N, C-alpha and C positions, 0 to 999 in steps of 0.2 A: 336116824339122823344124828344122834349124839355119838354113836360109834364112829361115824365118818369124821366128825370133828375131833374126837380123841385120836383117831388114826392120823389125821392131818397134823395135829399138834405133836404127836410122837415123831412123825416123819420130819417135821420142821426142827425138832430137837436133834434128830440124827444129822440133819443138814448143818445145823449150828456146830455140832461136834466136829464134823468133817471140815467145815470152814476154819475152825480153830486149829485143827491139825495142819491144814494147808498153810495158814498164817505162821505157825510155829516153824514149819519146814522152810518157808521163804525166809524167815528171820535167820535160821541156821545157814541157809545158802548165802545170804547177804554177809554174814560174819566170815564165811570162807572166802567169798569174793573180795572182801577187804584185804584179807591176807594175801590173796593172789595179786591184787592190785599193788600192794606194797612191794612184793617181789618183782613184778613187772617194772615198776618205777625204778627200783634199784638196778635192775639189769637192763634198763632202757628198752624193754620189749613193747610191742604194740599192745594197746588196751583192747583193740578190736581185732579179733582173729576170726574171719568169716568161716574158715574151714572147721574151726572148733564148734561154732554154733550149728553148722550143717551136720556135724557129727552127732551132736546132742539130739537134734531133731530126728535124725535117721535112726539112732539107737532107740529112742523112745517109741518111734513109730513101729519099729520091728518088735519091740517088747510088748506093745499094746496094739495089735493089728485091728482090734475092734473099734479103735478111735480113728476117725478120718485124719489124713495127713494135714488137711487144711485147718482142722481144729487144733491139732498139735502145734502146727506152725504159729497160729494166732496166739495161743496161750503162752507158749514158751518164748516167742519173740518178745512179748511184754514182760514176762518174768525175767528173762535175760537182760532186757533193756533196763528194767527197774533196778536189778542188782548191779549192772554195770555202772549205773549212775553213782554208785558209791566209790567207783574207781575214777570215773571221768564222765563228764557230760560233753558230747561232741558238738562242735559247731559245723554245720553242713550248709554249703551253698547249693541252692536249687534254682532251676528255671521257674519262671512265673506261670505255672500251669498246674492243673489238678493232678495230672499223672506223675509229675515230678514229686509232688507232695506225697502221693500214694507210694511211689518208689521209696522215698525216705522212710515212710512209716513201715513198709514191708521189710526194709533192711535193718533199721535201727529201733523200731518201736516208738513209743511215745516220749521216751526220756532223752531228747536231744534238742538242740537249738538249731532252727533253720532260718536262713535269710535268703531273700530272692535276689537274683542278679539278672540283668538284661543282656549284658555282653560279658565276655570273659575278663575284660579289663577291670570290671567292678569287683572281682573276687578279691577279698582281703586276705592276702597270703599269710600274714602273721597270725591271723585269728581263725583261719579255716582249717579244719581237720580233713574234711572230705568234700568232694563236689559230685553232684549227680547230674549227668547230662544224658539226653537221649542219644542213642548210638549214632543216629544220623548226624546230629550236631557234633558229636565227638570226632567222627571221621571227617566231616565237612570243615571243622575248625581246628584240626589237629595242630596246625602250624602256630595258632594263637595260644595254645595251652602251654603254660610255663612248664619247663622240663622237671620242675620239682614235684609234679603230680604223676602218679603211677596208677595204671588201670589195675584194679584188684578183683573186680567182680562184675558180672553182667546179670541183669534181672529183667524179666518181662512183666509189663503191666498193661493189661488190655491190648495185647498183641503188639505193643511198642517196646522195643529193646532199649534199656537204659544201661549206662555204665557207671560204676562207682570208682572215683579217682581219689587216691590218698595223697595228702600233702606230705612228702618225704622230708621237706626242709624244716618242718615244725618240731 
Protein backbone atom coordinates (compact mmCIF):
# COMPACT_ATOMS: atom_id res chain seq x y z
CA UNK A 1 0.00 0.00 0.00
CA UNK A 2 2.83 2.44 0.77
CA UNK A 3 4.38 1.81 -2.66
CA UNK A 4 1.13 2.84 -4.34
CA UNK A 5 1.05 6.10 -2.38
CA UNK A 6 4.68 6.83 -3.25
CA UNK A 7 3.92 6.12 -6.89
CA UNK A 8 0.90 8.38 -6.75
CA UNK A 9 2.93 11.13 -5.10
CA UNK A 10 5.66 10.80 -7.72
CA UNK A 11 3.13 10.88 -10.55
CA UNK A 12 1.51 13.99 -9.08
CA UNK A 13 4.93 15.66 -8.87
CA UNK A 14 5.49 14.83 -12.54
CA UNK A 15 2.10 16.33 -13.37
CA UNK A 16 2.95 19.45 -11.38
CA UNK A 17 6.17 19.80 -13.38
CA UNK A 18 4.27 19.43 -16.65
CA UNK A 19 1.67 22.00 -15.49
CA UNK A 20 4.46 24.46 -14.70
CA UNK A 21 6.00 23.91 -18.15
CA UNK A 22 2.60 24.47 -19.80
CA UNK A 23 2.07 27.70 -17.81
CA UNK A 24 5.53 28.93 -18.79
CA UNK A 25 4.85 28.21 -22.48
CA UNK A 26 1.48 29.99 -22.30
CA UNK A 27 3.21 33.01 -20.77
CA UNK A 28 5.75 32.95 -23.62
CA UNK A 29 2.86 32.73 -26.11
CA UNK A 30 1.10 35.69 -24.47
CA UNK A 31 4.26 37.81 -24.72
CA UNK A 32 4.54 37.06 -28.45
CA UNK A 33 0.80 37.68 -28.97
CA UNK A 34 1.20 41.13 -27.38
CA UNK A 35 3.90 41.91 -29.96
CA UNK A 36 1.70 40.61 -32.78
CA UNK A 37 -1.20 42.70 -31.45
CA UNK A 38 0.95 45.82 -31.46
CA UNK A 39 1.88 45.22 -35.11
CA UNK A 40 -1.74 44.47 -36.06
CA UNK A 41 -2.87 47.70 -34.40
CA UNK A 42 -0.19 49.75 -36.20
CA UNK A 43 -1.04 48.17 -39.56
CA UNK A 44 -4.82 48.25 -38.84
CA UNK A 45 -5.11 44.50 -39.40
CA UNK A 46 -7.87 42.35 -37.93
CA UNK A 47 -7.22 40.91 -34.49
CA UNK A 48 -9.32 37.84 -35.35
CA UNK A 49 -8.12 35.79 -38.30
CA UNK A 50 -10.16 32.57 -38.42
CA UNK A 51 -7.97 31.02 -41.11
CA UNK A 52 -4.90 31.38 -38.88
CA UNK A 53 -6.65 29.65 -35.99
CA UNK A 54 -7.82 26.85 -38.27
CA UNK A 55 -4.22 26.52 -39.53
CA UNK A 56 -2.89 26.22 -35.96
CA UNK A 57 -5.40 23.50 -35.05
CA UNK A 58 -4.81 21.63 -38.31
CA UNK A 59 -1.03 21.72 -37.87
CA UNK A 60 -1.19 20.49 -34.28
CA UNK A 61 -3.64 17.72 -35.14
CA UNK A 62 -1.39 16.50 -37.95
CA UNK A 63 1.69 16.66 -35.70
CA UNK A 64 -0.07 14.80 -32.87
CA UNK A 65 -2.51 12.33 -34.47
CA UNK A 66 -2.77 10.41 -31.19
CA UNK A 67 -4.82 13.35 -29.82
CA UNK A 68 -8.41 13.62 -30.99
CA UNK A 69 -9.28 16.68 -33.05
CA UNK A 70 -12.06 17.59 -30.60
CA UNK A 71 -9.57 17.69 -27.70
CA UNK A 72 -7.13 19.79 -29.73
CA UNK A 73 -9.89 22.22 -30.78
CA UNK A 74 -11.21 22.59 -27.23
CA UNK A 75 -7.79 23.15 -25.65
CA UNK A 76 -6.36 25.44 -28.32
CA UNK A 77 -9.54 27.48 -28.75
CA UNK A 78 -9.22 28.41 -25.08
CA UNK A 79 -5.45 29.00 -25.25
CA UNK A 80 -5.86 31.20 -28.32
CA UNK A 81 -8.84 32.99 -26.74
CA UNK A 82 -6.93 33.72 -23.53
CA UNK A 83 -3.88 34.94 -25.44
CA UNK A 84 -5.99 37.03 -27.85
CA UNK A 85 -7.56 38.79 -24.85
CA UNK A 86 -4.19 40.54 -24.47
CA UNK A 87 -4.74 42.01 -27.95
CA UNK A 88 -8.48 42.65 -27.77
CA UNK A 89 -11.62 41.31 -26.10
CA UNK A 90 -14.38 41.14 -28.71
CA UNK A 91 -17.98 42.29 -28.25
CA UNK A 92 -20.29 39.77 -29.89
CA UNK A 93 -24.01 40.09 -30.51
CA UNK A 94 -25.84 36.76 -30.28
CA UNK A 95 -29.40 35.55 -30.49
CA UNK A 96 -31.13 34.60 -27.27
CA UNK A 97 -30.71 30.83 -27.40
CA UNK A 98 -28.34 28.20 -26.12
CA UNK A 99 -26.97 27.25 -29.54
CA UNK A 100 -25.96 30.85 -30.34
CA UNK A 101 -24.03 30.96 -27.07
CA UNK A 102 -22.45 27.61 -27.94
CA UNK A 103 -21.48 28.92 -31.39
CA UNK A 104 -19.82 31.96 -29.78
CA UNK A 105 -17.93 29.67 -27.39
CA UNK A 106 -16.78 27.38 -30.22
CA UNK A 107 -15.56 30.31 -32.30
CA UNK A 108 -14.10 32.69 -29.71
CA UNK A 109 -13.61 30.63 -26.54
CA UNK A 110 -14.31 32.09 -23.10
CA UNK A 111 -12.57 35.43 -23.45
CA UNK A 112 -15.18 37.57 -25.17
CA UNK A 113 -18.15 39.72 -24.21
CA UNK A 114 -21.53 38.65 -25.52
CA UNK A 115 -24.84 40.45 -25.48
CA UNK A 116 -28.22 39.19 -26.62
CA UNK A 117 -30.39 40.81 -29.27
CA UNK A 118 -33.97 39.97 -30.27
CA UNK A 119 -33.98 41.72 -33.63
CA UNK A 120 -31.23 43.10 -35.80
CA UNK A 121 -32.13 46.71 -35.03
CA UNK A 122 -30.95 46.16 -31.44
CA UNK A 123 -27.38 45.52 -32.54
CA UNK A 124 -25.12 48.32 -31.28
CA UNK A 125 -23.04 49.01 -34.37
CA UNK A 126 -20.36 51.13 -32.71
CA UNK A 127 -19.79 48.61 -29.89
CA UNK A 128 -20.13 45.32 -31.77
CA UNK A 129 -17.23 43.50 -33.38
CA UNK A 130 -19.12 40.40 -34.52
CA UNK A 131 -22.65 39.05 -34.84
CA UNK A 132 -23.59 35.38 -34.73
CA UNK A 133 -26.83 34.42 -36.50
CA UNK A 134 -28.36 31.12 -37.42
CA UNK A 135 -27.95 30.66 -41.16
CA UNK A 136 -31.74 30.53 -41.60
CA UNK A 137 -32.05 33.93 -39.93
CA UNK A 138 -29.14 35.29 -41.94
CA UNK A 139 -30.74 34.43 -45.26
CA UNK A 140 -34.25 35.25 -44.04
CA UNK A 141 -33.29 38.73 -42.81
CA UNK A 142 -30.48 39.58 -45.19
CA UNK A 143 -32.18 42.84 -46.20
CA UNK A 144 -32.28 44.02 -42.55
CA UNK A 145 -28.57 43.48 -41.96
CA UNK A 146 -26.54 46.64 -42.20
CA UNK A 147 -24.07 46.51 -45.08
CA UNK A 148 -21.21 47.10 -42.66
CA UNK A 149 -21.32 43.40 -41.68
CA UNK A 150 -19.46 40.83 -43.72
CA UNK A 151 -19.94 37.05 -43.56
CA UNK A 152 -16.56 35.57 -42.62
CA UNK A 153 -17.23 32.08 -41.29
CA UNK A 154 -19.87 29.38 -41.00
CA UNK A 155 -20.07 26.93 -38.11
CA UNK A 156 -22.33 24.01 -37.27
CA UNK A 157 -23.70 23.48 -33.74
CA UNK A 158 -26.05 20.54 -33.11
CA UNK A 159 -26.77 20.32 -36.87
CA UNK A 160 -27.79 23.98 -37.07
CA UNK A 161 -25.66 26.22 -39.26
CA UNK A 162 -24.56 29.58 -37.90
CA UNK A 163 -22.74 32.41 -39.59
CA UNK A 164 -20.24 34.82 -38.11
CA UNK A 165 -20.53 38.39 -39.35
CA UNK A 166 -17.75 40.93 -38.88
CA UNK A 167 -18.43 44.64 -38.39
CA UNK A 168 -16.28 46.25 -41.09
CA UNK A 169 -17.12 49.82 -40.00
CA UNK A 170 -15.64 49.48 -36.54
